[in-house]
C-alpha positions as CSV (number, residue, x, y, z in Angstrom):
1,M,-91.3,-1.3,61.5
2,N,-92.1,-4.7,59.8
3,S,-95.7,-5.3,60.1
4,V,-97.6,-8.3,59.2
5,K,-100.9,-7.9,57.2
6,I,-103.6,-10.5,58.4
7,I,-105.3,-10.9,55.1
8,K,-102.3,-10.7,52.7
9,N,-102.0,-13.9,50.3
10,R,-98.3,-15.0,50.7
11,K,-98.6,-18.1,48.3
12,S,-96.2,-20.1,50.5
13,K,-96.0,-23.9,51.6
14,A,-97.0,-22.9,55.2
15,Q,-100.1,-21.4,53.7
16,R,-101.2,-24.0,51.5
17,Y,-100.9,-26.4,54.5
18,W,-103.1,-24.3,56.7
19,V,-105.6,-24.0,53.8
20,F,-105.7,-27.8,53.4
21,I,-106.0,-28.5,57.0
22,V,-109.0,-25.9,57.4
23,R,-110.6,-27.6,54.3
24,L,-110.2,-30.9,55.5
25,I,-111.4,-30.3,59.0
26,G,-114.4,-28.5,57.4
27,F,-115.2,-31.5,55.0
28,I,-115.0,-34.0,58.0
29,V,-117.3,-31.7,60.1
30,F,-119.7,-31.5,57.0
31,V,-119.7,-35.3,56.4
32,V,-119.7,-36.8,59.7
33,P,-123.2,-35.8,61.0
34,L,-124.5,-37.0,57.4
35,I,-123.1,-40.6,57.7
36,Q,-125.8,-41.9,60.0
37,P,-129.0,-40.5,58.5
38,M,-127.7,-41.6,55.0
39,Y,-127.0,-45.2,56.2
40,A,-130.6,-45.3,57.5
41,Y,-132.0,-44.5,54.4
42,M,-130.0,-47.0,52.6
43,I,-130.9,-49.9,55.0
44,I,-134.4,-51.5,54.8
45,G,-136.0,-51.8,58.1
46,M,-133.4,-49.5,59.9
47,E,-135.3,-47.0,62.1
48,E,-134.9,-43.3,60.4
49,I,-132.6,-41.1,62.1
50,Q,-133.8,-37.5,63.2
51,F,-131.8,-34.7,61.9
52,T,-131.4,-32.5,65.0
53,K,-130.4,-29.1,65.4
54,T,-126.7,-30.0,66.3
55,R,-126.5,-32.0,63.4
56,T,-127.6,-29.1,61.1
57,F,-125.3,-26.7,62.9
58,L,-122.3,-29.1,62.5
59,V,-123.4,-29.4,58.6
60,I,-123.7,-25.8,58.3
61,L,-120.3,-25.1,60.0
62,G,-118.5,-27.8,58.2
63,F,-119.7,-26.1,54.7
64,V,-118.7,-22.9,55.8
65,L,-115.2,-24.1,56.8
66,C,-114.9,-26.1,53.6
67,S,-116.0,-23.4,51.3
68,S,-114.1,-20.4,52.9
69,G,-111.1,-22.6,53.9
70,K,-108.7,-20.4,51.8
71,F,-109.7,-17.3,53.6
72,I,-109.4,-18.9,57.0
73,G,-106.0,-20.5,56.3
74,I,-104.6,-17.5,55.0
75,V,-105.6,-15.8,58.2
76,N,-104.4,-18.6,60.3
77,N,-100.9,-18.4,58.4
78,N,-100.7,-14.7,58.9
79,L,-101.7,-14.8,62.6
80,G,-98.9,-17.4,63.1
81,L,-96.3,-15.2,61.4
82,F,-97.7,-12.2,63.5
83,I,-97.1,-14.2,66.8
84,K,-93.8,-15.1,65.7
85,S,-92.4,-11.8,65.0
86,A,-93.9,-10.7,68.2
87,F,-92.1,-13.2,70.1
88,K,-88.9,-12.3,68.1
89,K,-89.5,-8.5,69.2
90,L,-90.1,-9.7,72.9
91,I,-87.0,-12.0,73.1
92,S,-84.5,-9.5,71.5
């Protein structure tokens, strides 16, 4: 029986795409909540923007996605392979 291991690093082109996509999403989620407060610090006379719990959560989530994007990308790629092999077995 041919089984797909979820954490196996396959070093394929599809896996590189998954890692890039996860890291890009993580970077965007990390940077977007910081744009408005940073802009408020730079502009004189602009009211200071409060850093809420939601912004803090998004910054932490973005940092985790960006820093562990390789592991998450590997898991996403292997889950796709698992689903693909399961559909092949189901159809045939």
